[in-house]
Backbone as CSV, one residue per row, in Angstrom:
resi,resn,N_x,N_y,N_z,CA_x,CA_y,CA_z,C_x,C_y,C_z
1,MET,104.739,112.329,-113.157,104.631,111.688,-111.981,102.993,111.772,-111.487
2,LEU,102.805,110.552,-110.417,101.270,110.723,-110.149,100.931,112.123,-109.057
3,GLU,100.079,112.581,-108.566,99.713,113.118,-107.976,99.138,112.435,-106.569
4,VAL,99.794,112.965,-105.404,99.303,112.116,-104.276,98.130,113.339,-103.390
5,ASN,97.279,112.728,-102.856,96.400,113.447,-102.258,97.026,114.665,-101.052
6,HIS,97.012,115.851,-101.475,97.530,116.433,-100.458,96.870,118.467,-100.555
7,GLU,96.789,118.917,-99.523,95.884,120.393,-99.742,97.348,121.200,-100.377
8,ALA,96.462,122.416,-100.615,97.701,123.278,-100.883,98.601,124.171,-99.614
9,GLY,99.766,123.932,-99.800,100.623,124.452,-98.678,100.375,123.289,-97.672
10,ASP,100.153,121.720,-97.863,100.317,120.589,-97.079,101.576,119.443,-97.938
11,GLU,102.518,120.258,-97.561,103.822,120.119,-98.520,104.257,118.596,-97.334
12,ILE,105.086,117.796,-97.792,105.664,116.817,-97.076,106.585,117.232,-96.464
13,PRO,106.595,117.090,-94.974,108.112,117.586,-93.679,109.153,116.921,-94.312
14,GLU,110.474,117.285,-94.492,111.524,116.342,-94.552,111.602,115.343,-93.979
15,ALA,111.336,115.477,-92.650,111.341,114.078,-92.096,110.365,112.643,-92.100
16,GLY,109.363,113.218,-93.104,108.444,112.386,-93.786,107.055,112.231,-92.736
17,LEU,106.480,111.227,-93.370,104.879,111.563,-92.518,105.025,110.102,-92.030
18,SER,104.127,109.982,-90.523,103.844,108.873,-89.927,102.955,108.083,-90.914
19,ILE,103.073,106.614,-90.550,102.101,105.477,-91.495,100.477,106.105,-91.670
20,ALA,99.955,106.936,-90.162,98.603,106.983,-90.260,98.424,108.545,-90.907
21,GLU,99.153,109.055,-91.619,99.074,110.246,-92.262,99.592,109.929,-94.091
22,ALA,100.160,108.978,-94.034,100.563,108.037,-95.717,99.466,107.756,-95.806
23,ALA,98.952,106.676,-94.824,97.376,106.188,-95.620,96.345,107.019,-95.745
24,ARG,96.275,108.250,-95.061,95.249,109.329,-95.365,95.563,109.908,-96.876
25,ARG,96.822,110.011,-97.174,97.124,110.772,-98.323,97.093,109.839,-99.414
26,THR,97.360,108.900,-99.130,97.095,107.674,-100.625,95.785,107.058,-100.553
27,GLY,94.913,106.947,-99.352,93.658,106.606,-99.284,93.704,104.887,-99.072
28,VAL,94.522,104.159,-98.293,94.893,102.901,-98.421,94.911,103.262,-96.978
29,SER,94.899,101.782,-96.298,95.146,101.647,-94.780,96.680,101.644,-94.294
30,ALA,96.738,101.373,-93.258,97.727,101.600,-92.378,98.384,99.888,-92.735
31,HIS,97.569,99.029,-92.430,97.548,97.644,-92.797,98.029,97.556,-94.128
32,THR,97.321,97.949,-95.220,98.150,98.141,-96.740,99.422,98.350,-97.023
33,LEU,99.505,99.373,-96.301,101.017,100.085,-96.350,102.023,98.994,-96.068
34,ARG,101.843,98.200,-94.729,102.667,97.258,-94.124,102.631,95.802,-94.898
35,TYR,101.582,95.530,-95.443,101.373,94.885,-96.000,102.366,94.812,-97.431
36,TYR,102.109,95.976,-97.459,102.556,96.382,-99.486,104.304,96.185,-99.029
37,GLU,105.006,96.405,-98.062,106.116,96.293,-97.595,106.793,94.720,-97.650
38,ARG,105.700,94.347,-96.805,106.113,93.077,-96.492,105.817,91.912,-97.571
39,ALA,104.902,92.210,-98.476,104.874,91.861,-99.509,106.124,91.818,-100.890
40,GLY,106.542,92.733,-100.958,107.886,93.096,-101.379,107.425,94.008,-102.647
41,LEU,106.248,94.976,-102.268,106.034,95.817,-103.485,106.471,97.335,-103.752
42,VAL,107.400,97.301,-102.405,108.003,98.597,-102.315,109.256,98.584,-103.459
43,VAL,109.900,100.153,-103.502,110.686,99.985,-104.559,112.105,100.679,-103.518
44,THR,111.782,101.333,-102.685,113.142,101.366,-101.829,112.174,101.369,-100.304
45,PRO,113.371,100.937,-99.643,113.526,100.629,-98.066,112.475,101.859,-97.727
46,VAL,111.492,101.543,-96.551,110.891,102.762,-96.063,111.651,102.992,-95.058
47,ASP,111.642,104.427,-95.017,112.459,105.112,-94.215,111.593,104.983,-92.529
48,ARG,112.581,104.771,-91.499,112.391,104.916,-90.212,113.129,105.679,-89.439
49,THR,112.377,106.040,-88.273,112.332,106.987,-87.289,113.597,106.246,-86.489
50,HIS,113.873,106.851,-85.371,115.218,106.210,-84.451,114.691,105.401,-83.450
51,GLY,113.542,105.346,-82.850,112.277,104.500,-82.812,111.531,103.618,-83.194
52,GLY,112.036,103.556,-85.022,111.775,102.701,-85.424,110.199,102.950,-86.223
53,ARG,109.698,103.745,-85.848,108.322,104.554,-86.890,108.598,104.146,-88.168
54,ARG,107.872,103.653,-88.876,108.258,104.206,-90.314,107.835,105.798,-90.793
55,ARG,108.537,106.027,-92.008,108.500,107.532,-91.963,107.955,107.315,-93.695
56,TYR,106.977,107.657,-94.252,107.236,107.952,-95.816,107.039,108.970,-96.446
57,HIS,108.060,109.131,-97.768,108.215,110.341,-98.169,107.267,110.822,-99.688
58,ARG,107.989,111.513,-100.354,106.857,111.502,-101.631,106.910,110.448,-102.311
59,LEU,108.667,110.143,-102.475,108.515,108.960,-103.732,107.720,107.889,-103.341
60,ASP,107.804,107.577,-102.028,107.038,106.205,-101.454,105.287,106.597,-101.529
61,LEU,104.751,108.140,-101.263,103.563,108.276,-101.780,103.318,107.604,-103.165
62,GLU,103.979,108.254,-103.932,103.986,108.294,-105.637,104.026,106.677,-105.871
63,TRP,104.737,106.039,-105.491,104.846,104.448,-105.741,103.279,103.894,-105.046
64,ILE,102.962,103.860,-103.702,102.127,103.729,-103.138,100.606,103.818,-104.138
65,THR,100.517,104.801,-104.943,99.712,105.021,-105.580,100.000,104.090,-106.982
66,VAL,100.941,103.877,-107.512,100.774,102.951,-108.327,100.584,101.592,-108.266
67,CYS,101.111,101.080,-107.141,100.609,99.988,-106.776,98.988,100.098,-106.613
68,THR,98.471,100.541,-105.862,97.081,100.781,-105.506,95.755,100.830,-107.004
69,ARG,96.776,101.903,-108.059,96.206,101.899,-109.033,96.284,100.593,-109.963
70,LEU,97.586,99.924,-110.436,97.951,98.267,-110.543,96.881,97.157,-110.008
71,ARG,96.973,97.333,-108.946,96.165,96.267,-108.033,94.287,96.716,-108.543
72,ALA,93.984,98.114,-108.234,92.627,98.615,-108.651,92.164,98.266,-110.040
73,THR,92.929,97.776,-111.183,92.945,97.438,-112.058,93.191,95.934,-112.554
74,GLY,93.184,95.083,-111.487,93.157,93.917,-111.496,94.428,93.251,-111.700
75,MET,95.468,93.832,-111.828,96.953,93.668,-111.514,97.163,92.394,-110.104
76,PRO,97.389,91.090,-110.519,98.102,90.026,-109.294,98.990,90.735,-108.115
77,ILE,98.894,90.772,-106.995,100.110,90.871,-106.352,101.482,90.323,-107.140
78,ARG,101.570,89.224,-107.387,102.734,88.710,-108.507,103.454,89.741,-109.452
79,GLY,102.517,90.271,-109.905,102.961,91.248,-111.376,103.001,92.441,-110.776
80,ILE,102.541,92.851,-109.595,103.276,94.175,-109.043,104.569,93.747,-108.468
81,ARG,104.958,92.643,-107.595,105.890,92.506,-107.100,106.640,92.494,-107.808
82,ARG,106.441,91.651,-109.535,107.672,91.731,-110.606,108.072,92.999,-111.085
83,TYR,107.085,93.915,-111.377,107.213,94.989,-111.987,107.960,95.774,-110.415
84,ALA,107.959,95.871,-109.318,108.622,96.364,-108.583,109.723,95.641,-108.570
85,GLU,110.408,94.678,-108.399,111.415,94.051,-108.766,112.224,94.687,-109.612
86,LEU,111.700,95.087,-111.187,112.291,95.751,-112.544,112.610,96.713,-112.086
87,VAL,111.689,97.614,-111.262,112.125,98.680,-111.413,113.331,99.209,-110.097
88,THR,113.082,98.345,-108.805,114.659,98.328,-108.188,116.121,98.078,-108.770
89,ALA,115.551,97.224,-110.030,116.763,96.580,-110.371,117.406,97.771,-111.490
90,GLY,116.654,98.900,-111.857,117.367,100.016,-112.458,117.241,99.874,-114.056
91,LYS,118.445,100.566,-114.420,118.361,100.665,-115.967,119.061,99.564,-116.325
92,GLY,118.345,98.919,-117.407,118.614,97.979,-118.273,117.472,96.583,-118.446
93,ASN,116.152,96.964,-117.704,115.219,96.379,-117.876,113.673,97.014,-118.566
94,GLU,113.893,98.068,-119.445,113.040,99.106,-119.567,112.121,98.129,-120.330
95,ASN,112.718,97.429,-121.383,111.554,96.193,-122.485,111.056,95.627,-121.350
96,ASP,111.315,95.023,-120.402,110.485,93.935,-119.627,109.761,95.023,-118.857
97,ARG,109.814,95.988,-118.353,108.673,97.021,-117.805,107.814,97.116,-118.852
98,LEU,107.946,97.483,-119.958,106.900,98.200,-121.110,106.292,96.861,-121.102
99,ASP,106.876,95.551,-121.703,105.799,94.381,-121.774,105.145,93.886,-121.127
100,LEU,105.476,94.375,-119.511,104.411,93.653,-118.174,103.285,94.966,-118.324
101,LEU,103.727,96.121,-118.277,102.803,97.133,-118.199,101.706,97.010,-119.625
102,THR,102.196,96.886,-120.985,101.635,96.945,-122.075,100.243,95.410,-121.853
103,SER,101.022,94.337,-121.266,100.113,93.376,-121.341,99.086,93.558,-120.275
104,HIS,99.876,94.214,-119.205,98.353,94.456,-118.080,97.204,95.628,-118.780
105,ARG,98.015,96.180,-119.400,96.872,97.399,-120.014,96.210,96.932,-121.169
106,ASP,96.428,96.157,-122.116,95.553,95.212,-122.840,94.522,94.445,-121.912
107,GLN,94.917,93.660,-120.691,93.897,93.038,-120.138,92.823,94.131,-119.746
108,VAL,93.405,95.164,-118.759,92.477,96.301,-118.788,91.009,96.450,-120.015
109,VAL,91.829,96.929,-121.047,91.439,97.331,-122.202,90.218,96.316,-122.260
110,ALA,90.144,95.056,-122.535,89.186,93.794,-122.657,88.199,93.429,-121.730
111,GLN,89.040,93.936,-120.579,87.847,94.286,-118.984,86.559,95.463,-119.491
112,ILE,87.359,96.245,-120.064,86.488,97.567,-120.096,85.596,97.593,-120.673
113,ALA,86.078,96.911,-122.242,85.212,96.233,-123.119,84.136,95.396,-122.886
114,GLU,84.390,93.996,-121.901,83.567,93.336,-120.918,82.347,94.037,-120.742
115,LEU,83.034,95.242,-119.649,81.921,96.010,-118.866,81.129,96.471,-119.398
116,GLN,81.461,97.372,-120.654,80.792,97.999,-121.539,79.372,97.481,-122.372
117,ASP,80.117,95.949,-122.533,78.809,95.051,-122.600,77.735,95.168,-121.980
118,SER,78.273,94.665,-121.018,77.064,94.512,-120.126,76.555,95.685,-119.537
119,LEU,77.024,96.819,-119.574,76.365,98.228,-119.534,75.309,98.115,-120.237
120,ARG,75.746,97.989,-121.032,74.399,97.937,-122.775,73.298,97.478,-122.070
121,MET,73.420,96.047,-121.738,72.486,95.000,-121.645,71.775,95.836,-120.500
122,ILE,72.619,95.894,-119.419,71.689,96.612,-117.950,70.916,97.550,-118.653
123,THR,71.542,98.688,-119.353,70.637,99.764,-119.650,69.645,100.032,-120.698
124,HIS,69.967,98.319,-121.147,68.305,97.796,-122.260,67.240,97.335,-121.170
125,LYS,67.683,96.668,-120.199,66.589,96.230,-119.316,66.178,97.442,-118.740
126,ILE,66.658,98.050,-117.765,66.347,99.403,-117.496,65.174,99.923,-118.393
127,ASP,65.679,100.384,-119.800,64.969,100.893,-120.629,63.525,99.950,-120.584
128,VAL,63.600,98.649,-121.058,62.379,97.840,-121.407,61.699,98.098,-120.159
129,TYR,61.985,97.825,-118.788,61.166,97.942,-117.398,60.563,99.145,-117.234
130,ARG,60.954,100.545,-117.848,60.598,101.770,-117.725,59.368,101.660,-118.481
131,ASP,59.453,101.528,-119.770,58.752,101.818,-120.750,57.256,100.704,-120.297
132,ARG,57.831,99.351,-119.895,56.664,98.848,-119.583,55.824,99.105,-118.183
133,LEU,56.842,99.746,-117.426,55.964,100.365,-116.590,54.921,101.575,-116.968
134,ALA,55.618,102.664,-117.423,54.815,103.576,-117.761,54.133,103.359,-118.843
135,ALA,53.645,102.335,-119.695,52.733,101.858,-120.329,51.570,100.855,-119.751
136,GLY,52.100,100.438,-118.421,50.692,100.040,-117.358,51.033,98.520,-117.906
137,ASP,51.452,98.038,-118.652,51.464,96.556,-118.617,53.250,95.851,-118.584
138,ALA,53.741,96.365,-117.236,54.847,95.682,-116.968,54.576,94.017,-116.488
139,ASP,53.053,93.737,-116.113,52.707,92.187,-115.845,53.360,91.252,-117.258
140,ARG,53.333,92.056,-118.049,53.311,91.485,-119.091,55.198,90.873,-119.340
141,LEU,55.926,91.710,-118.264,57.472,91.336,-118.519,57.335,89.498,-118.020
142,TRP,58.596,89.112,-118.678,59.163,87.131,-118.060,59.194,87.658,-116.623
143,ALA,58.530,86.576,-116.315,58.666,86.002,-114.982,58.653,84.481,-114.988
144,PRO,59.639,83.663,-114.341,59.957,82.288,-114.351,58.773,81.800,-113.366
145,ARG,58.127,80.555,-113.365,57.223,80.058,-112.475,57.480,79.178,-111.432
């Protein structure tokens, strides 16, 4: 499973964590945690205290980390929602989950390849500027008028 930020000996209490503490441990804001819940991205109902305050447990934090990483790699909210729906539905849809994740992975791999191409071009331009500055003829670099 995924690791959630915590310090040694800093386990999650049985009663769970407040929204502020869950936000700190997952690296997302309390607003984002509430949004994930409203948007149907969570796989289990978030626990609440008798006073109605949210309480987060390890499974919640691990799932939030999954959502955050999928979002960070460009998966649309509707895709994360679909994945959450499949997970929530339980057994029998593993092939659908695999297809969804495989498709997303392929998109991420393509994005990485495009970024690597762009990085190579940027690195080349940096090398050109360094070489021209070192040679003292940077004024020969192309400049539109």
